[in-house]
TIRO-2110 file (N, C-alpha, C; in Angstrom, 1 decimal):
// TIRO-2110
87.8, -15.9, 136.0, N, 1, A
89.3, -14.9, 136.3, CA, 1, A
89.1, -14.0, 135.3, C, 1, A
89.5, -14.0, 134.0, N, 2, A
89.5, -13.7, 133.0, CA, 2, A
88.6, -12.3, 132.8, C, 2, A
87.0, -12.6, 133.0, N, 3, A
86.0, -11.9, 133.3, CA, 3, A
86.2, -10.4, 134.0, C, 3, A
87.1, -11.1, 135.6, N, 4, A
87.0, -10.1, 136.4, CA, 4, A
88.6, -9.2, 136.2, C, 4, A
89.5, -9.8, 135.6, N, 5, A
90.4, -9.3, 135.2, CA, 5, A
89.8, -7.7, 134.1, C, 5, A
89.0, -8.1, 133.0, N, 6, A
89.0, -7.1, 132.2, CA, 6, A
87.9, -6.5, 132.4, C, 6, A
87.4, -6.5, 133.9, N, 7, A
86.3, -5.6, 134.5, CA, 7, A
87.1, -4.4, 135.6, C, 7, A
87.9, -5.1, 135.7, N, 8, A
88.4, -4.5, 136.9, CA, 8, A
90.0, -3.3, 136.1, C, 8, A
90.5, -3.7, 134.9, N, 9, A
91.4, -3.2, 134.4, CA, 9, A
91.2, -1.9, 134.1, C, 9, A
90.0, -1.6, 133.7, N, 10, A
90.3, -0.1, 133.0, CA, 10, A
89.9, 0.9, 134.4, C, 10, A
89.2, 0.8, 135.1, N, 11, A
89.2, 1.7, 136.5, CA, 11, A
90.5, 1.4, 137.2, C, 11, A
91.2, 0.1, 137.1, N, 12, A
92.6, 0.0, 137.9, CA, 12, A
93.7, 1.1, 137.0, C, 12, A
93.5, 1.0, 136.0, N, 13, A
94.8, 2.1, 135.3, CA, 13, A
94.5, 3.6, 135.6, C, 13, A
93.0, 3.8, 135.5, N, 14, A
92.2, 5.1, 136.2, CA, 14, A
92.4, 5.8, 137.4, C, 14, A
92.5, 4.8, 138.4, N, 15, A
93.1, 5.1, 140.1, CA, 15, A
94.9, 5.1, 139.4, C, 15, A
95.2, 4.3, 139.0, N, 16, A
96.4, 4.5, 139.0, CA, 16, A
97.2, 5.9, 138.5, C, 16, A
96.5, 6.4, 137.3, N, 17, A
97.1, 7.5, 136.9, CA, 17, A
96.6, 8.7, 138.0, C, 17, A
95.3, 9.1, 138.9, N, 18, A
94.9, 9.5, 139.6, CA, 18, A
96.2, 9.8, 140.7, C, 18, A
96.0, 8.5, 141.4, N, 19, A
97.0, 8.0, 142.3, CA, 19, A
98.6, 8.8, 142.2, C, 19, A
98.9, 8.4, 140.9, N, 20, A
100.5, 8.6, 140.6, CA, 20, A
100.1, 10.3, 140.4, C, 20, A
99.3, 11.1, 140.2, N, 21, A
99.5, 12.2, 139.8, CA, 21, A
99.4, 13.0, 141.2, C, 21, A
98.6, 12.4, 142.1, N, 22, A
98.6, 12.7, 143.2, CA, 22, A
99.6, 12.8, 144.1, C, 22, A
100.6, 11.6, 143.8, N, 23, A
102.2, 11.6, 144.5, CA, 23, A
103.0, 12.4, 144.1, C, 23, A
102.6, 13.0, 142.6, N, 24, A
103.3, 13.9, 142.1, CA, 24, A
103.4, 15.5, 142.1, C, 24, A
101.9, 15.6, 143.0, N, 25, A
101.6, 16.8, 142.8, CA, 25, A
101.4, 17.7, 141.8, C, 25, A
100.4, 16.9, 140.7, N, 26, A
100.0, 17.5, 139.4, CA, 26, A
98.4, 17.4, 139.7, C, 26, A
98.0, 18.3, 138.7, N, 27, A
96.6, 18.8, 138.5, CA, 27, A
95.9, 17.7, 137.9, C, 27, A
95.9, 16.5, 138.0, N, 28, A
95.0, 15.5, 137.0, CA, 28, A
93.9, 15.7, 136.2, C, 28, A
93.1, 16.5, 136.8, N, 29, A
91.6, 17.1, 136.4, CA, 29, A
92.3, 18.3, 135.1, C, 29, A
93.2, 19.2, 135.4, N, 30, A
93.3, 20.3, 134.3, CA, 30, A
94.5, 19.7, 133.6, C, 30, A
94.9, 18.5, 133.9, N, 31, A
95.9, 17.7, 132.3, CA, 31, A
94.8, 17.2, 131.8, C, 31, A
93.8, 16.4, 132.1, N, 32, A
93.2, 15.7, 131.2, CA, 32, A
92.4, 16.7, 130.5, C, 32, A
91.8, 17.9, 130.8, N, 33, A
90.5, 18.8, 130.0, CA, 33, A
91.7, 19.5, 129.3, C, 33, A
93.3, 19.7, 129.0, N, 34, A
94.1, 20.2, 128.4, CA, 34, A
94.4, 19.0, 127.3, C, 34, A
94.6, 18.0, 127.7, N, 35, A
94.7, 16.9, 126.6, CA, 35, A
93.5, 17.0, 125.8, C, 35, A
92.2, 16.6, 126.3, N, 36, A
91.1, 17.1, 125.8, CA, 36, A
90.9, 17.7, 124.5, C, 36, A
91.5, 18.9, 124.9, N, 37, A
91.2, 20.1, 123.8, CA, 37, A
92.1, 20.0, 122.9, C, 37, A
93.3, 19.6, 123.2, N, 38, A
94.0, 19.2, 121.9, CA, 38, A
93.9, 17.9, 121.2, C, 38, A
93.3, 16.9, 121.5, N, 39, A
92.6, 15.9, 120.5, CA, 39, A
91.4, 16.2, 119.6, C, 39, A
90.3, 17.3, 120.0, N, 40, A
89.7, 18.1, 119.5, CA, 40, A
90.1, 18.9, 117.9, C, 40, A
91.4, 19.4, 118.2, N, 41, A
92.3, 20.0, 117.3, CA, 41, A
92.5, 19.0, 116.5, C, 41, A
93.2, 17.7, 116.7, N, 42, A
93.7, 16.7, 115.9, CA, 42, A
92.5, 16.0, 115.0, C, 42, A
91.6, 16.1, 115.6, N, 43, A
90.0, 15.2, 115.1, CA, 43, A
89.8, 16.1, 114.3, C, 43, A
89.2, 17.6, 114.1, N, 44, A
89.3, 18.6, 113.4, CA, 44, A
90.4, 18.6, 111.9, C, 44, A
91.8, 18.2, 112.6, N, 45, A
92.7, 18.8, 110.9, CA, 45, A
92.6, 17.2, 110.3, C, 45, A
92.3, 16.0, 111.1, N, 46, A
92.2, 14.6, 110.4, CA, 46, A
91.0, 14.5, 109.9, C, 46, A
89.7, 15.1, 110.1, N, 47, A
88.7, 14.6, 109.3, CA, 47, A
88.6, 14.8, 108.0, C, 47, A
88.9, 15.8, 107.4, N, 48, A
88.6, 16.0, 105.8, CA, 48, A
89.4, 14.7, 104.8, C, 48, A
90.9, 14.4, 105.8, N, 49, A
91.5, 13.3, 105.1, CA, 49, A
90.7, 11.9, 105.6, C, 49, A
90.4, 11.6, 106.5, N, 50, A
89.6, 10.6, 106.5, CA, 50, A
88.4, 10.4, 106.0, C, 50, A
87.6, 11.8, 105.9, N, 51, A
86.2, 11.8, 105.1, CA, 51, A
86.8, 11.5, 103.4, C, 51, A
87.6, 11.7, 103.1, N, 52, A
88.2, 11.4, 101.6, CA, 52, A
88.5, 9.9, 101.0, C, 52, A
88.9, 9.5, 102.5, N, 53, A
89.3, 8.3, 102.1, CA, 53, A
88.3, 7.3, 102.3, C, 53, A
87.1, 7.4, 103.4, N, 54, A
86.1, 6.7, 103.4, CA, 54, A
85.5, 6.5, 102.1, C, 54, A
85.1, 7.9, 101.4, N, 55, A
84.1, 8.4, 100.2, CA, 55, A
85.0, 7.3, 99.0, C, 55, A
86.5, 7.1, 99.0, N, 56, A
87.1, 6.5, 97.9, CA, 56, A
86.8, 5.4, 98.0, C, 56, A
86.6, 4.7, 99.1, N, 57, A
86.8, 3.4, 99.5, CA, 57, A
85.3, 3.0, 98.9, C, 57, A
84.4, 3.2, 99.6, N, 58, A
83.1, 3.3, 99.2, CA, 58, A
82.7, 3.4, 98.0, C, 58, A
83.5, 4.6, 97.4, N, 59, A
83.2, 4.4, 95.6, CA, 59, A
83.5, 3.1, 94.7, C, 59, A
84.9, 2.6, 95.3, N, 60, A
85.4, 1.5, 94.8, CA, 60, A
85.1, 0.4, 95.1, C, 60, A
84.1, -0.2, 95.8, N, 61, A
83.3, -0.8, 96.5, CA, 61, A
82.2, -0.9, 95.9, C, 61, A
81.5, 0.3, 95.8, N, 62, A
80.2, 0.1, 95.2, CA, 62, A
80.1, -0.1, 93.7, C, 62, A
81.1, 0.5, 93.1, N, 63, A
81.3, 0.4, 91.7, CA, 63, A
81.5, -0.8, 90.9, C, 63, A
81.4, -1.4, 90.1, N, 64, A
82.3, -2.3, 89.8, CA, 64, A
83.3, -2.6, 89.3, C, 64, A
84.3, -1.5, 89.8, N, 65, A
86.0, -1.4, 88.9, CA, 65, A
86.5, -1.9, 89.6, C, 65, A
86.7, -2.7, 90.5, N, 66, A
87.4, -3.6, 91.5, CA, 66, A
87.5, -5.1, 90.7, C, 66, A
86.3, -5.5, 90.6, N, 67, A
85.6, -6.3, 89.8, CA, 67, A
86.3, -6.6, 88.2, C, 67, A
86.2, -5.4, 87.8, N, 68, A
86.8, -5.3, 86.5, CA, 68, A
88.2, -5.6, 86.4, C, 68, A
89.1, -4.7, 87.1, N, 69, A
90.6, -4.8, 87.3, CA, 69, A
90.7, -5.7, 87.6, C, 69, A
90.0, -6.8, 88.5, N, 70, A
90.5, -8.1, 89.0, CA, 70, A
90.6, -9.0, 87.7, C, 70, A
89.2, -9.0, 87.0, N, 71, A
89.3, -9.8, 85.6, CA, 71, A
90.4, -10.1, 84.7, C, 71, A
90.7, -8.6, 84.5, N, 72, A
91.8, -8.2, 83.5, CA, 72, A
93.0, -8.8, 83.9, C, 72, A
93.5, -8.3, 85.1, N, 73, A
94.6, -8.7, 85.9, CA, 73, A
94.9, -10.4, 85.7, C, 73, A
93.6, -11.2, 86.3, N, 74, A
93.8, -12.3, 86.4, CA, 74, A
93.8, -13.2, 85.1, C, 74, A
93.5, -12.7, 83.9, N, 75, A
93.4, -13.1, 82.6, CA, 75, A
95.4, -12.9, 82.2, C, 75, A
96.1, -12.5, 83.1, N, 76, A
97.8, -12.1, 82.5, CA, 76, A
98.3, -12.9, 83.3, C, 76, A
98.3, -12.8, 84.2, N, 77, A
98.6, -13.3, 85.6, CA, 77, A
97.9, -14.6, 85.9, C, 77, A
98.7, -15.3, 86.5, N, 78, A
97.9, -16.9, 86.7, CA, 78, A
97.8, -17.0, 88.7, C, 78, A
96.8, -16.0, 89.3, N, 79, A
96.3, -15.7, 90.5, CA, 79, A
95.1, -15.7, 90.6, C, 79, A
94.5, -16.1, 91.7, N, 80, A
92.9, -16.4, 91.8, CA, 80, A
92.8, -14.8, 91.8, C, 80, A
91.5, -14.7, 91.2, N, 81, A
90.8, -13.2, 91.6, CA, 81, A
90.2, -13.1, 92.7, C, 81, A
90.1, -13.6, 93.6, N, 82, A
89.4, -13.4, 94.8, CA, 82, A
90.2, -12.6, 95.5, C, 82, A
91.6, -12.9, 95.4, N, 83, A
92.5, -11.8, 96.2, CA, 83, A
93.2, -10.4, 95.3, C, 83, A
93.1, -10.3, 94.1, N, 84, A
93.5, -9.1, 93.8, CA, 84, A
92.6, -8.2, 94.4, C, 84, A
91.5, -8.0, 95.0, N, 85, A
90.7, -6.9, 95.4, CA, 85, A
91.1, -6.5, 97.2, C, 85, A
91.9, -7.7, 97.4, N, 86, A
92.5, -7.7, 98.9, CA, 86, A
94.0, -6.7, 98.3, C, 86, A
94.5, -7.1, 97.3, N, 87, A
95.7, -6.3, 97.1, CA, 87, A
95.9, -5.0, 96.4, C, 87, A
94.2, -4.8, 96.1, N, 88, A
94.1, -3.1, 96.0, CA, 88, A
93.5, -2.7, 97.3, C, 88, A
93.0, -3.3, 98.1, N, 89, A
92.1, -2.2, 99.2, CA, 89, A
93.0, -2.3, 100.6, C, 89, A
94.1, -3.1, 100.5, N, 90, A
95.3, -3.1, 101.6, CA, 90, A
95.7, -2.3, 101.9, C, 90, A
96.6, -1.4, 100.7, N, 91, A
97.1, -0.1, 101.1, CA, 91, A
96.4, 0.6, 101.4, C, 91, A
94.9, 0.8, 101.0, N, 92, A
94.1, 2.2, 101.2, CA, 92, A
93.6, 1.7, 102.8, C, 92, A
93.3, 0.5, 103.5, N, 93, A
92.1, 0.4, 104.2, CA, 93, A
92.3, -0.9, 104.7, C, 93, A
92.8, -0.9, 106.3, N, 94, A
93.0, -2.4, 107.1, CA, 94, A
91.6, -2.7, 107.1, C, 94, A
90.5, -2.1, 107.2, N, 95, A
89.1, -2.9, 107.6, CA, 95, A
88.4, -3.5, 106.5, C, 95, A
88.5, -2.4, 105.0, N, 96, A
88.0, -3.2, 103.9, CA, 96, A
88.9, -4.6, 103.8, C, 96, A
90.1, -4.3, 104.0, N, 97, A
91.3, -5.4, 103.5, CA, 97, A
91.0, -6.7, 105.0, C, 97, A
90.1, -6.5, 105.9, N, 98, A
90.1, -7.5, 106.6, CA, 98, A
88.6, -8.1, 106.1, C, 98, A
87.5, -7.4, 105.9, N, 99, A
86.7, -7.8, 105.0, CA, 99, A
86.7, -8.5, 103.8, C, 99, A
87.5, -8.3, 103.3, N, 100, A
87.6, -9.1, 101.9, CA, 100, A
88.4, -10.2, 102.7, C, 100, A
89.0, -10.2, 103.7, N, 101, A
89.7, -11.1, 103.9, CA, 101, A
88.9, -12.4, 104.8, C, 101, A
88.1, -11.7, 105.4, N, 102, A
86.8, -12.8, 105.8, CA, 102, A
86.1, -13.1, 105.2, C, 102, A
85.5, -12.6, 103.6, N, 103, A
85.0, -13.2, 102.6, CA, 103, A
85.5, -14.5, 102.2, C, 103, A
86.7, -14.4, 101.8, N, 104, A
87.7, -15.3, 101.4, CA, 104, A
87.7, -16.3, 102.1, C, 104, A
87.8, -16.2, 103.5, N, 105, A
87.8, -17.2, 104.5, CA, 105, A
86.5, -18.1, 104.7, C, 105, A
85.3, -17.4, 104.8, N, 106, A
83.9, -17.5, 104.3, CA, 106, A
83.4, -18.9, 102.9, C, 106, A
84.3, -18.1, 102.0, N, 107, A
83.9, -18.7, 100.8, CA, 107, A
85.0, -19.7, 100.6, C, 107, A
85.9, -19.8, 101.0, N, 108, A
86.9, -20.6, 100.1, CA, 108, A
87.6, -21.5, 101.6, C, 108, A
87.6, -21.0, 102.7, N, 109, A
88.3, -21.4, 103.8, CA, 109, A
89.4, -20.9, 104.4, C, 109, A
89.9, -21.2, 105.3, N, 110, A
91.3, -20.7, 105.6, CA, 110, A
92.3, -21.3, 105.2, C, 110, A
92.1, -22.7, 105.1, N, 111, A
93.0, -23.6, 105.1, CA, 111, A
93.1, -24.2, 103.1, C, 111, A
92.3, -23.1, 102.7, N, 112, A
92.5, -23.5, 101.2, CA, 112, A
93.6, -22.7, 100.8, C, 112, A
93.9, -23.1, 98.9, N, 113, A
95.2, -22.2, 98.5, CA, 113, A
94.9, -20.6, 98.6, C, 113, A
93.7, -20.3, 98.5, N, 114, A
93.1, -19.0, 98.2, CA, 114, A
93.2, -18.3, 99.7, C, 114, A
93.0, -18.8, 100.9, N, 115, A
92.5, -18.5, 101.9, CA, 115, A
94.4, -18.2, 102.4, C, 115, A
95.3, -19.0, 102.3, N, 116, A
96.5, -18.8, 102.4, CA, 116, A
97.2, -17.6, 101.8, C, 116, A
97.0, -18.0, 100.7, N, 117, A
97.3, -16.7, 99.7, CA, 117, A
97.1, -15.5, 100.4, C, 117, A
95.8, -15.4, 101.1, N, 118, A
95.5, -14.0, 101.2, CA, 118, A
95.7, -13.6, 102.7, C, 118, A
95.8, -14.5, 103.3, N, 119, A
96.7, -14.3, 104.9, CA, 119, A
97.7, -14.0, 105.2, C, 119, A
98.6, -14.4, 104.0, N, 120, A
100.5, -14.1, 103.5, CA, 120, A
100.2, -12.7, 102.7, C, 120, A
99.4, -12.4, 101.9, N, 121, A
98.9, -10.8, 101.3, CA, 121, A
99.0, -9.7, 102.7, C, 121, A
97.7, -10.1, 103.6, N, 122, A
97.4, -9.3, 104.4, CA, 122, A
98.4, -9.0, 105.3, C, 122, A
99.3, -10.6, 106.1, N, 123, A
100.7, -10.2, 106.5, CA, 123, A
101.4, -9.4, 106.4, C, 123, A
101.7, -9.6, 104.9, N, 124, A
103.0, -8.9, 104.2, CA, 124, A
102.9, -7.5, 103.7, C, 124, A
101.6, -6.7, 103.6, N, 125, A
101.8, -5.8, 103.1, CA, 125, A
101.0, -4.9, 104.3, C, 125, A
101.1, -3.1, 104.0, N, 126, A
100.2, -2.4, 105.0, CA, 126, A
99.5, -1.2, 104.3, C, 126, A
98.8, -0.6, 105.2, N, 127, A
97.8, 0.3, 104.8, CA, 127, A
98.7, 1.3, 104.7, C, 127, A
99.2, 1.5, 103.6, N, 128, A
100.5, 2.9, 103.2, CA, 128, A
99.5, 3.6, 102.9, C, 128, A
98.6, 4.0, 102.4, N, 129, A
97.8, 5.3, 102.3, CA, 129, A
96.9, 5.5, 103.5, C, 129, A
96.8, 5.1, 104.3, N, 130, A
95.8, 5.2, 105.3, CA, 130, A
97.5, 5.8, 106.8, C, 130, A
98.0, 5.1, 106.5, N, 131, A
99.5, 5.5, 107.5, CA, 131, A
100.0, 7.2, 106.8, C, 131, A
100.2, 7.0, 105.8, N, 132, A
100.4, 8.3, 105.2, CA, 132, A
99.9, 9.7, 105.3, C, 132, A
98.5, 9.6, 105.6, N, 133, A
97.5, 10.4, 105.3, CA, 133, A
97.2, 10.8, 107.1, C, 133, A
97.1, 9.8, 107.5, N, 134, A
96.3, 9.7, 109.2, CA, 134, A
98.4, 10.1, 109.8, C, 134, A
99.1, 9.9, 109.6, N, 135, A
100.7, 10.3, 110.1, CA, 135, A
101.0, 11.5, 110.4, C, 135, A
101.2, 11.7, 108.5, N, 136, A
101.7, 12.9, 108.0, CA, 136, A
100.7, 13.8, 108.7, C, 136, A
99.7, 13.8, 108.5, N, 137, A
98.6, 15.0, 108.6, CA, 137, A
99.0, 15.2, 110.0, C, 137, A
98.9, 14.8, 110.9, N, 138, A
99.0, 14.9, 112.4, CA, 138, A
100.4, 15.8, 112.5, C, 138, A
101.4, 15.4, 112.2, N, 139, A
102.6, 15.9, 112.3, CA, 139, A
103.0, 17.3, 111.3, C, 139, A
101.8, 17.4, 110.6, N, 140, A
102.5, 18.5, 109.4, CA, 140, A
103.1, 18.2, 108.0, C, 140, A
103.1, 16.8, 107.6, N, 141, A
103.9, 17.1, 106.5, CA, 141, A
103.2, 17.1, 105.1, C, 141, A
103.6, 17.9, 104.3, N, 142, A
102.9, 17.7, 103.3, CA, 142, A
103.4, 17.5, 102.2, C, 142, A
104.7, 17.3, 102.0, N, 143, A
105.3, 16.9, 100.8, CA, 143, A
105.6, 15.2, 101.0, C, 143, A
104.7, 14.4, 100.9, N, 144, A
104.8, 12.9, 100.7, CA, 144, A
105.0, 12.0, 99.6, C, 144, A
105.6, 12.7, 98.6, N, 145, A
105.7, 12.1, 97.5, CA, 145, A
106.6, 10.7, 97.3, C, 145, A
107.6, 10.7, 98.0, N, 146, A
108.6, 9.6, 98.0, CA, 146, A
108.2, 8.7, 99.0, C, 146, A
107.6, 8.7, 100.1, N, 147, A
107.0, 8.0, 101.2, CA, 147, A
106.1, 7.4, 100.3, C, 147, A
105.0, 8.0, 99.3, N, 148, A
104.0, 7.5, 98.8, CA, 148, A
104.8, 6.1, 98.4, C, 148, A
105.6, 6.9, 97.4, N, 149, A
106.2, 5.7, 96.1, CA, 149, A
106.8, 4.8, 96.9, C, 149, A
107.6, 4.8, 97.8, N, 150, A
108.1, 3.6, 98.7, CA, 150, A
107.5, 2.9, 99.0, C, 150, A
106.3, 3.3, 99.8, N, 151, A
105.4, 2.6, 100.2, CA, 151, A
104.7, 1.7, 99.8, C, 151, A
103.8, 2.7, 98.4, N, 152, A
103.4, 1.6, 97.7, CA, 152, A
104.0, 0.3, 96.9, C, 152, A
105.6, 0.8, 96.4, N, 153, A
106.3, -0.1, 95.7, CA, 153, A
106.9, -1.4, 96.6, C, 153, A
106.7, -0.9, 98.2, N, 154, A
106.7, -2.3, 98.8, CA, 154, A
105.6, -3.0, 99.1, C, 154, A
104.8, -2.6, 99.0, N, 155, A
103.3, -3.1, 99.0, CA, 155, A
102.9, -4.2, 97.8, C, 155, A
103.5, -3.8, 96.6, N, 156, A
103.5, -4.6, 95.4, CA, 156, A
104.7, -5.4, 95.6, C, 156, A
105.7, -5.6, 96.3, N, 157, A
106.7, -6.3, 96.5, CA, 157, A
106.4, -7.2, 97.2, C, 157, A
105.5, -6.8, 98.5, N, 158, A
105.1, -7.8, 99.5, CA, 158, A
104.1, -8.6, 98.8, C, 158, A
103.1, -8.1, 97.9, N, 159, A
102.0, -8.8, 97.2, CA, 159, A
102.4, -9.9, 96.1, C, 159, A
104.0, -9.6, 95.4, N, 160, A
104.5, -10.2, 94.5, CA, 160, A
105.3, -11.2, 95.5, C, 160, A
106.0, -11.1, 96.4, N, 161, A
106.6, -12.5, 97.5, CA, 161, A
105.5, -13.1, 97.7, C, 161, A
104.4, -12.6, 98.3, N, 162, A
103.4, -13.6, 98.7, CA, 162, A
103.2, -14.5, 98.2, C, 162, A
102.9, -14.1, 96.5, N, 163, A
102.0, -15.4, 95.5, CA, 163, A
103.3, -16.0, 95.4, C, 163, A
104.5, -15.7, 95.2, N, 164, A
105.9, -16.9, 95.2, CA, 164, A
105.6, -17.6, 96.3, C, 164, A
105.6, -17.2, 97.4, N, 165, A
106.5, -17.6, 98.6, CA, 165, A
105.1, -19.1, 99.0, C, 165, A
103.6, -18.5, 98.4, N, 166, A
102.5, -19.4, 98.7, CA, 166, A
102.6, -20.2, 97.5, C, 166, A
102.9, -20.1, 96.7, N, 167, A
103.3, -21.2, 95.3, CA, 167, A
104.4, -22.1, 95.8, C, 167, A
105.6, -21.8, 96.6, N, 168, A
106.5, -22.4, 96.8, CA, 168, A
106.4, -23.3, 97.8, C, 168, A
105.6, -23.4, 99.1, N, 169, A
105.1, -23.8, 99.9, CA, 169, A
103.8, -24.7, 99.9, C, 169, A
103.2, -23.9, 99.6, N, 170, A
101.8, -24.6, 99.4, CA, 170, A
100.8, -24.9, 98.0, C, 170, A
101.4, -24.5, 97.0, N, 171, A
101.6, -25.2, 95.7, CA, 171, A
100.0, -25.3, 94.8, C, 171, A
END
């Protein structure tokens, strides 16, 4: 039953849009073409931002900077070193953070203390830099200084609260 629904969902939506446009007497094809033209302009404006972010993420992952930072932090704060890269990459990229979370699940298990801590960190932080670069560049906002500070501060608070809450509940 679910296979049938998944096979007919997109054609049904397309048919509904075309039928609705026919009833409203709008030129659906011309509107589609105009929307496509606008999307190319948006992609052209977003490409440099996304390229720079992908290069920065690959640089962090390819170099051992994250490992050095992780070892440095775990010497001063009593947290597992496996979750520190997650805390650093989560504000930058959601997909990189999910890859690290998956790695934590495979190495330690989802029900382990580290797995639970990583899950709570993933749920209580946001991809701040991605959201700021993507959304603000689309609407043309250039001054993001205060939004960046507040977003990164919220991520830090989410990380700290995750550690405290997981220690309280799962000790």
